[in-house]
N, C-alpha and C positions, 0 to 999 in steps of 0.2 A: 496474379490471381490470388495467390496465398494471402497477401496483405488485405485484399478485398474481402476474402472469406473471414479473416480475423476481425476486421472492422464490423461486418455484418453480424458475426457471432457475438462479438463484444456487446454491441448494442442490445441484441435480444437477451443475452445472458443477464446483463446488468439491469435490464428493465423487468424481466419475468423470472429470473432465477435459472438455475441449471436444469432442474427437473421438468419444468414446463416448456422448454425449447426443444424442437425436433430438428433433425438434419433436413427434412423436407422444408421447413420454414426458412432455414438459413439459405438453402439452395433457391427457394422461391424469392426470397428478398433480393438475391443477386441475379435472378433471371437465368439460372443455369440448372442443369439436371443434377439429380442427386449423385448420379454416377460421376459426373465431373467433380463434385465436392469430394467424393471418396477417393479420387485420383491424388488429392492433396492431403487429405486427413482420413485415416482408417476408421475413426470413431468420433462420437461427440465428446468422449472423454479427452481424446487427443486434441480436439479443438479447444476445449477448456483449458488444457495445459498450456497450449500455444498462446492463448489469450493472456493467461497469467504471466508467462514468461516474457511476453512482449511488454506488459505493463512494468515488469521489474527492469527490463532494458531501458524503458523510458525514464524510469526513476534514476537509474545509474547515470544516464546522460545529464539529467537535471542536476544531480549532485556535483558532477564534474563542473558543470557551467557555473554553479554557485561558488565553487571553490575559487574560480578565476574572477568572477564578477562582484563578489561581496567581501570586502576586506575585513569588516567588523565581524568577529567570531560570533558574538551573541545575536547580532542581526542575521548572520548567515544561518545559525541554528534555528532561529525563529522562522525564517524564510523556508528553510528546508522542510520543517515540520508542517508549516502552513501549506506549501505546495504539494507535498507528498500526501497529506491528508485530503487535499482537494482532489487529487487523482484517485485516492482510495475510496472517497465519497461516491464517485462515479460508479463503483462496483455495486453497491447496494447490499444491504444486509440479507436479502433473500438469496442472492447468489452465494454469499459467503456461508449462509446456513446450509444451503444445499451441498456445496462442495465439502463442507465439514462432515456431513453425513455420507455423502455418496462417493466422494473422491478423497478419503482421508490422507492419502499421500500427498496430494496436491495442497491440502490444507496445511499439513506439516511443513511443506516446502514454503508456503506463504509465511507461516509463523517463523521458520528458520531465517528466511530472507529478512523479514522485519527485524528480528532480534539481531542478526549479524550487522545490518546497516545502522541500526540505532546504536549498538555498542561500539562498533568500529568507527563510524563517522562522527557520532555524538561525542565520544570520549576524545577523539583527536581535536575537535572543535573547542571543548572545554579546557584541554591542556593549552591550546593556543590562547584562549581567552585569559587564562591565568598569566601566561607569559606577557600578554598585552595589558594587564591590569584591568580587564573587563569583568573577570569572574573572580569571586572570593578565593584567596589563595589557600585557605584551609579546607577547601572542598576536595574530597576524594573523588576523582573523576569517574572511576570504575563504579563506586557505590552510587554516585549521583545518576549515572546512566542506567544502572540496575534499578533504581527507585523509579526512574522514568519509565523504563520497560515494564516494570511491575504494574504501574498504572495503566499502561497501554494493554498489557495482557488481561488485566482485570476488567476493563471497560470496553475495549474494541472486540467485543464478542458478539455474535448474532443474537444470542439469547438475551443479552443486556439490552439491545435495541428494540427487541420485541416487548420487553417489560417496561421500558422507560420512554418518556416523551422527547427525547433529544436524538439528534442526528449524529452520524459519525464525525462530520465536520465539526459540530458543536463540541463533541466529546474531546476531539484532538485540541481544539483551541483552548478549551478550559484547562486541560492537562498541561499544555504548553505555558499558558499564563501562570498557573500555580508554579510550575517548575522554574521558569525564567525569573520570577520574582524571588525565588529562593536562592538562586545562584549568583545574581548580579551583585556587583559592588555598589 
């Protein structure tokens, strides 16, 4: 039941944002009572946290899968960013803007997760790319990933999407394209 609740909540949150969704609507979508919903989650805030954490788990599984299936490090980095951005695009800027304002601890958790994954995973891939001759050897991998992360932090923000005519997916793809062209041999 918990997974069904998370799927229904995710669908609503990602379409309408956090603020506009009610526990009544989530329960109604599932054909259950609000009381049943509260047996599994004590609040809408708890549901939002669980939705984000489930998304992070999904991304972790994906990264492990890519480590096994894609031997070329540059291709793996590109695939990683493309697939992760596709998953994050589902979230929608409205939900992100709402949690940034209404659940700042969850927003910080999202930012910390993104930063940790990009730095840890990305730097390891770049080091492997240097060893395999796919990445320029004079690249400082830490600085390269901090540059990439800086671009992500500057652009993947709810307020940026409100003011600009591009999607989260388009932003990720452009950042990736610029970054990969700069590091490849």
